[in-house]
C-alpha positions in Angstrom: 67.3 -67.7 15.5 66.3 -64.1 16.2 65.9 -63.3 19.8 62.6 -61.8 21.3 64.2 -58.3 21.5 65.3 -58.5 17.8 61.8 -59.6 16.7 60.0 -56.9 18.7 62.5 -54.3 17.5 61.9 -55.3 13.9 58.1 -55.0 14.4 58.5 -51.7 16.2 60.4 -50.2 13.3 57.7 -51.6 11.0 55.2 -49.6 12.9 53.8 -52.1 15.4 54.6 -54.5 18.2 53.2 -58.1 18.4 50.3 -58.3 20.8 50.0 -54.4 20.9 47.1 -53.9 18.5 44.3 -52.3 20.6 42.2 -49.8 18.7 41.9 -47.4 21.7 43.8 -44.1 21.7 44.2 -43.3 25.4 45.2 -45.5 28.3 45.7 -45.0 32.0 48.9 -46.2 33.7 47.2 -49.1 35.4 45.9 -50.3 31.9 49.3 -50.0 30.3 50.9 -52.0 33.2 48.3 -54.7 32.8 48.7 -54.9 29.1 52.5 -55.1 29.4 52.6 -57.1 32.6 54.8 -54.8 34.5 54.3 -53.2 37.9 53.5 -49.5 38.4 57.0 -48.6 39.6 58.6 -50.1 36.4 56.1 -48.2 34.2 56.9 -44.9 36.0 60.7 -45.5 35.6 60.5 -46.3 32.0 58.2 -43.4 31.4 61.0 -41.1 32.8 63.9 -42.9 31.2 62.3 -42.9 27.7 60.2 -39.7 28.1 61.7 -38.4 24.9 60.3 -41.3 22.9 56.8 -41.0 24.3 54.0 -38.5 23.5 55.0 -35.1 24.9 52.0 -33.4 26.2 50.3 -36.4 27.8 49.9 -36.1 31.5 51.7 -32.8 31.9 50.1 -30.0 33.9 47.7 -27.9 31.9 46.1 -24.6 33.1 47.9 -24.9 36.4 46.1 -28.2 37.2 48.2 -31.5 37.4 46.6 -34.2 35.2 47.0 -37.9 35.3 49.4 -39.4 32.8 47.8 -40.9 29.6 49.4 -43.1 27.0 48.5 -43.5 23.3 49.0 -46.6 21.2 52.4 -45.5 20.0 53.5 -45.1 23.7 52.4 -48.7 24.4 54.4 -49.8 21.5 57.4 -48.1 22.6 57.2 -49.5 26.2 56.6 -52.9 24.8 59.8 -52.7 22.8 61.7 -51.3 25.9 60.5 -54.4 27.8 61.7 -56.8 25.3 65.1 -55.2 24.8 65.5 -55.1 28.6 65.0 -58.8 28.7 67.7 -59.1 26.1 70.1 -57.4 28.6 70.4 -53.9 27.0 71.0 -50.8 29.0 69.0 -47.6 28.8 71.2 -45.7 26.4 71.5 -48.6 23.9 67.7 -49.2 24.0 67.2 -45.4 23.3 69.7 -45.6 20.4 67.9 -48.6 18.8 64.4 -47.2 19.4 65.3 -43.8 18.0 65.8 -45.3 14.5 63.0 -44.0 12.3 59.9 -46.2 12.0 58.2 -47.3 8.8 54.5 -46.4 8.6 52.2 -49.3 8.2 49.7 -51.5 10.1 50.7 -53.7 12.9 51.1 -57.3 11.9 48.4 -59.7 12.9 49.0 -62.1 15.7 51.3 -61.8 18.7 54.7 -63.7 19.1 54.8 -65.9 22.2 58.0 -65.4 24.1 57.8 -69.1 25.2 57.2 -71.4 22.3 56.5 -75.1 22.7 55.8 -74.7 26.5 53.0 -77.1 27.5 49.7 -75.2 28.1 50.9 -71.9 26.8 50.4 -72.3 23.0 46.6 -71.8 23.1 46.7 -69.3 25.9 46.6 -66.2 23.6 43.5 -67.6 21.9 41.8 -68.0 25.4 42.6 -64.5 26.6 39.2 -63.0 25.6 37.4 -65.6 27.6 39.4 -65.5 30.8 38.0 -63.8 33.9 39.8 -60.5 34.9 42.2 -61.9 37.4 43.4 -64.8 35.3 43.6 -62.5 32.3 46.2 -60.4 34.3 48.1 -63.6 35.0 48.0 -64.7 31.4 49.3 -61.3 30.2 52.2 -61.5 32.8 53.1 -64.9 31.5 53.0 -63.9 27.8 54.6 -60.5 28.2 57.0 -60.7 31.1 57.5 -64.3 32.0 60.3 -63.4 34.4 57.7 -62.0 36.8 56.6 -65.7 37.3 60.0 -67.3 36.8 61.6 -65.4 39.7 58.7 -64.2 41.8 57.1 -65.9 44.8 53.4 -66.5 44.9 53.0 -63.7 47.4 55.0 -61.2 45.2 53.0 -62.1 42.1 49.7 -61.8 44.0 50.7 -58.3 45.3 51.8 -57.1 41.8 48.8 -58.3 40.0 46.2 -57.8 42.7 45.1 -61.4 42.8 45.1 -64.0 45.6 47.3 -67.1 46.0 44.5 -69.5 45.2 43.9 -67.8 41.8 47.5 -68.3 40.9 47.6 -71.9 41.8 44.3 -72.4 39.8 45.8 -70.6 36.8 48.8 -72.9 36.9 46.6 -76.0 37.1 44.5 -74.8 34.2 47.6 -74.9 32.1 48.2 -78.5 33.1 50.7 -78.1 35.9 50.3 -79.4 39.4 50.8 -76.0 40.9 52.7 -72.6 40.8 56.1 -74.2 41.5 55.7 -76.7 38.6 54.8 -73.8 36.2 57.7 -71.8 37.5 60.1 -74.6 36.9 58.9 -75.2 33.3 59.1 -71.4 32.6 62.8 -71.4 33.7 63.6 -74.4 31.6 62.0 -72.9 28.6 63.0 -69.3 28.8 66.6 -69.3 30.3 68.3 -70.6 27.1 66.5 -67.9 25.1 67.8 -65.2 27.6 71.4 -66.6 27.0 71.5 -68.5 30.4 71.8 -72.2 31.2 68.8 -74.0 32.6 69.3 -75.6 36.0 71.3 -78.8 36.0 70.1 -82.2 37.0 70.8 -83.0 40.7 72.5 -86.2 39.6 75.4 -84.0 38.2 76.5 -83.3 41.7 75.9 -86.7 43.3 79.6 -87.4 43.9 82.7 -85.3 44.4 84.0 -86.1 41.0 80.7 -85.2 39.3 80.4 -82.1 41.3 83.8 -80.9 40.1 83.0 -81.8 36.5 79.6 -80.1 36.6 81.1 -76.9 38.2 83.8 -76.7 35.6 81.3 -77.3 32.8 79.0 -74.5 34.3 82.0 -72.2 34.4 82.7 -72.8 30.8 79.1 -72.1 29.8 78.9 -69.0 31.9 82.2 -67.7 30.3 81.0 -68.3 26.8 77.8 -66.4 27.4 79.5 -63.6 29.2 82.0 -63.2 26.4 79.3 -63.2 23.7 77.3 -60.5 25.6 80.4 -58.5 26.4 81.1 -58.2 22.6 77.7 -56.7 22.2 78.1 -54.2 25.1 79.3 -50.7 24.4 82.5 -50.8 26.4 83.7 -47.6 24.7 80.8 -45.6 26.1 81.2 -47.2 29.6 85.0 -46.6 29.4 84.3 -43.0 28.5 82.1 -42.6 31.6 84.6 -44.2 33.9 87.6 -42.3 32.6 85.7 -39.0 33.0 84.1 -39.7 36.3 84.8 -37.6 39.3 84.0 -40.6 41.5 83.4 -44.3 40.8 81.3 -45.9 43.5 80.9 -49.7 43.5 78.0 -51.2 45.4 77.5 -54.9 46.3 76.5 -57.2 49.1 76.9 -60.8 50.0 79.3 -62.8 47.7 79.2 -60.2 44.9 81.4 -58.1 47.2 84.3 -60.4 45.9 84.3 -59.2 42.3 83.2 -55.7 43.4 86.2 -55.4 45.7 88.3 -56.7 42.8 87.0 -54.0 40.5 87.8 -51.2 43.0 91.4 -52.6 43.4 92.0 -53.0 39.7 90.8 -49.5 39.0 93.8 -48.2 40.9 96.0 -50.2 38.5 94.7 -48.1 35.6 94.9 -44.8 37.6 91.3 -44.6 38.5 89.8 -44.3 42.0 87.0 -46.6 43.1 85.2 -46.8 46.3 83.3 -49.7 47.7 79.8 -48.6 49.0 77.7 -50.4 51.5 74.0 -50.9 50.3 72.6 -50.6 53.8 70.2 -47.7 54.2 72.3 -45.1 56.3 75.7 -46.0 54.9 74.3 -45.9 51.3 72.7 -42.5 51.8 75.8 -40.9 53.3 77.9 -42.3 50.4 75.5 -41.2 47.7 73.9 -38.0 48.9 76.2 -35.7 47.1 76.7 -37.5 43.8 76.2 -35.7 40.5 76.1 -36.3 36.8 80.0 -36.4 36.9 79.9 -39.6 38.9 79.5 -43.4 38.1 77.8 -45.9 40.3 78.4 -49.6 39.6 76.1 -52.2 41.1 77.2 -55.8 41.2 74.9 -58.8 41.6 74.7 -62.5 40.8 71.7 -64.7 40.0 69.8 -63.3 43.0 69.9 -59.6 43.4 69.5 -58.0 46.8 67.3 -55.0 47.3 70.0 -52.8 48.8 72.0 -52.8 45.7 68.9 -52.0 43.5 68.0 -49.1 45.8 71.5 -47.8 45.6 71.4 -47.7 41.8 67.9 -46.3 41.9 69.0 -43.5 44.1 72.1 -42.7 42.0 69.9 -42.7 38.9 67.5 -40.3 40.5 70.3 -38.0 41.6 71.7 -37.9 38.0 74.8 -40.2 38.2 75.6 -42.7 35.4 74.6 -46.2 36.5 76.2 -49.4 35.4 75.1 -52.9 36.4 77.2 -56.0 36.3 74.7 -58.7 36.8 74.1 -62.4 36.4 70.8 -62.2 34.6 69.1 -59.9 31.9 66.0 -60.1 34.0 67.7 -58.8 37.1 66.1 -55.8 38.8 69.3 -54.0 38.3 68.5 -53.7 34.6 65.6 -51.3 35.4 67.9 -48.7 37.0 71.0 -49.1 34.9 72.1 -47.0 32.0 74.6 -49.6 30.9 74.6 -53.3 31.4 77.3 -56.0 31.5 75.9 -59.5 31.7 78.0 -62.1 33.6 76.0 -65.3 34.2 76.5 -66.6 37.8 74.8 -69.9 37.8 76.5 -72.5 39.8 76.5 -76.3 39.9 77.6 -77.8 43.2 76.6 -74.6 44.9 74.0 -72.2 43.7 76.3 -69.4 42.3 79.6 -68.9 40.6 82.0 -65.8 40.6 84.0 -66.8 37.6 82.2 -65.0 34.8 81.7 -62.0 36.9 85.4 -61.8 37.7 86.2 -62.3 34.0 83.9 -59.4 32.9 85.4 -57.2 35.7 88.9 -57.9 34.4 87.8 -57.4 30.7 86.4 -54.1 31.6 89.5 -52.9 33.3 91.6 -54.4 30.5 89.6 -52.1 28.1 90.5 -49.2 30.3 94.2 -50.2 30.3 94.2 -50.4 26.6 93.1 -46.7 26.3 96.0 -45.4 28.5 98.9 -47.9 28.1 101.7 -45.5 29.0 99.9 -44.5 32.2 99.3 -48.1 33.2 103.0 -49.1 32.5 104.2 -46.3 34.7 101.8 -47.3 37.6 102.9 -51.0 37.3 106.6 -49.9 37.5 106.0 -47.6 40.4 104.0 -50.4 42.3 106.8 -52.9 41.7 109.5 -50.5 42.9 107.4 -49.8 46.0 107.0 -53.6 46.7 110.8 -53.9 46.5 111.5 -50.9 48.8 108.9 -52.0 51.4 110.2 -55.7 51.3 106.9 -57.0 50.5 108.0 -59.6 47.9 108.9 -63.1 49.1 112.2 -64.4 47.8 112.3 -66.7 44.9 112.6 -70.4 45.7 116.1 -70.7 44.2 117.3 -67.7 46.3 115.8 -69.2 49.5 117.6 -72.6 48.9 121.0 -70.9 48.7 
């Protein structure tokens, strides 16, 4: 079955995007954000990252006076396609490459494609859009266009982003047949996660005993690894490898448990002759570490299922200063995808506990293995030198047979 990103990309190349068929020719940023269900900050970022694909003169200073940005219908179609491909887990450069393919002239197809088929209460939502009051209209657009806003956002976050109150959100969920916001959120996750290449939450009965907890954990590891390897095959390791091998500095940023694979990445880079540096995402330390980065540097952000703000802020700062940014993240809907030029997906869902490091470690090792394969003689020399130093420094424990003698 084609993914949402593939469907939208096909429609984009045919001259339209499902659900983007308004006859108007000029839109304000707020109107575009509401139509696509994205916050203003995301719209500004995408407008910068994909400026070469958007209408050139719109919003630029004319006659010495700064004018407000305007978007035409083609711009909205580009941004809709960007959002769909972001949800597929693609990075900035890959999205630009795909959207740069010449489009075929022709009318937009009739009828939008819902990203959440067969979800109770959603099937008829598109037909009800015209009759909804403004606030519920914004909620409906968010559900149809960017369901991750509801899947991973709290009531308070959603209320702030869409300029509605908490009661409106609860009433909207109830109008779809759910008891409340949490029930709607849970249904969205169950419906959407498999389409994003992730596994839905497991039944709590799977961890009701030590034996079932172990079995569920191993099964989740296997599921995460299978998805990670599928996504890794689609990633452009060659381009990421080029950037790492040419980088003046490689800075790796993580906090919490993702520090484990982040530290591993820094150490493994040394085994292939590259220098990595672990960067703290806290405000002052982050600023000191990143203030002098340039286009010759690469900044890698590592996150699991939940992504902490400091890591996102670090990649956003690096991106703004011109560095190449790479995200290794547990979800294609992670905020890291918005500030990453390249994306490596490593599902981090857990079973007995909420997260797992296994797939992230596997992706880190695969990335370094790719680098090793591009400079085998250098890697062999490094390994020999390290082994010789281990022996000279007396760091290796004696073998069991030798100890017994």
